C-alpha positions as CSV (number, residue, x, y, z in Angstrom):
1,M,95.1,39.2,25.9
2,S,98.0,37.6,27.8
3,T,102.0,37.0,26.6
4,I,102.9,33.7,25.7
5,T,106.4,33.4,27.9
6,Q,109.3,31.8,26.3
7,N,110.1,28.7,28.0
8,P,112.7,26.3,26.9
9,V,111.2,22.7,26.2
10,R,108.9,21.3,28.6
11,R,109.1,17.7,29.4
12,Y,106.1,15.8,28.4
13,D,107.5,12.5,28.5
14,M,108.1,11.5,25.5
15,F,110.4,8.8,24.7
16,T,112.9,11.3,22.9
17,K,113.7,14.8,22.8
18,A,112.3,15.0,19.3
19,G,108.8,14.0,20.9
20,D,109.1,16.6,23.4
21,S,109.9,18.9,21.2
22,A,106.6,17.6,19.1
23,C,104.1,18.3,22.5
24,E,105.8,21.7,22.6
25,S,105.3,23.1,19.3
26,L,101.7,21.6,19.9
27,V,100.9,23.4,23.1
28,K,102.1,26.4,21.6
29,K,99.9,26.2,18.8
30,I,97.3,25.9,20.7
31,E,98.5,28.9,23.6
32,K,98.9,31.6,20.6
33,K,95.0,30.7,19.7
34,I,93.9,30.9,23.3
35,A,95.7,34.3,23.5
36,G,94.6,35.7,19.9
37,K,92.5,38.0,19.0
38,F,89.3,35.7,18.8
39,K,87.6,33.5,21.9
40,V,87.7,29.8,21.7
41,T,85.2,27.5,23.0
42,G,86.5,24.3,24.6
43,E,85.4,22.3,22.0
44,E,87.9,24.0,19.4
45,V,90.6,23.6,22.3
46,L,90.1,19.8,22.5
47,A,89.4,20.0,18.6
48,M,92.8,21.2,18.6
49,I,94.5,19.2,21.3
50,E,92.9,15.5,19.9
51,A,94.2,16.7,16.1
52,G,97.4,17.8,17.3
53,M,98.5,14.5,19.3
54,D,97.2,12.2,16.2
55,K,99.6,13.8,13.8
56,I,102.3,13.5,16.8
57,A,101.7,9.6,17.0
58,L,102.1,9.5,13.4
59,K,105.9,9.4,14.7
60,H,105.3,9.3,18.4
61,G,102.8,7.0,19.0
62,E,103.8,7.3,22.7
63,V,101.8,10.9,22.7
64,H,98.4,8.9,23.6
65,D,100.3,7.5,27.3
66,T,98.7,9.1,30.3
67,E,102.2,11.3,30.9
68,P,101.9,13.4,27.6
69,R,98.7,13.6,27.9
70,V,98.3,14.7,31.5
71,E,100.8,17.4,30.5
72,I,99.7,18.6,27.4
73,A,96.2,19.5,29.0
74,H,98.1,20.8,32.1
75,Q,100.0,23.2,29.6
76,V,96.7,24.6,27.9
77,S,94.7,24.7,31.2
78,K,97.4,27.0,32.4
79,A,97.2,29.1,29.1
80,L,93.2,29.3,29.6
81,Q,93.6,30.8,33.0
82,R,96.2,33.3,31.7
83,A,93.7,34.2,28.8
84,G,91.1,34.9,32.0
85,Y,89.0,31.6,30.2
86,G,86.8,30.2,33.1
87,F,87.3,26.3,32.1
88,Y,89.8,24.3,31.9
89,I,90.5,21.2,30.3
90,G,90.5,17.5,32.5
91,S,93.6,15.7,32.1
92,F,92.0,12.6,31.9
93,L,89.8,11.1,29.1
94,N,86.1,10.9,29.7
95,V,85.3,6.9,29.4
96,E,82.0,7.0,28.0
97,Q,82.5,9.8,25.0
98,G,86.1,8.8,24.8
99,D,87.3,12.5,24.8
100,Y,89.0,15.1,27.3
101,S,86.4,16.9,29.3
102,I,85.9,20.4,29.7
103,W,85.4,21.6,33.5
104,N,83.9,25.0,34.9
């Protein structure tokens, strides 16, 4: 099981510090789930990202812009790598399916 590092709030290119903090909270929540006792599937990770971004969008609509989406996917993928998972989350939406891609 990997440990979660205590970094300062990362930049997600949101319009405000509150937006960056909301994204950081989402990523930390997902990191904890990934580093937890039970394995997660790619579909579970995608569902956590989408649900979290939809919640953030209620106050910070720019979360669905390219830069925040890419940074969230990147940070989650780094957590997956640290935990030994053999897949990562692609940062661009799958046009046909309307969601992120899972890559092995």
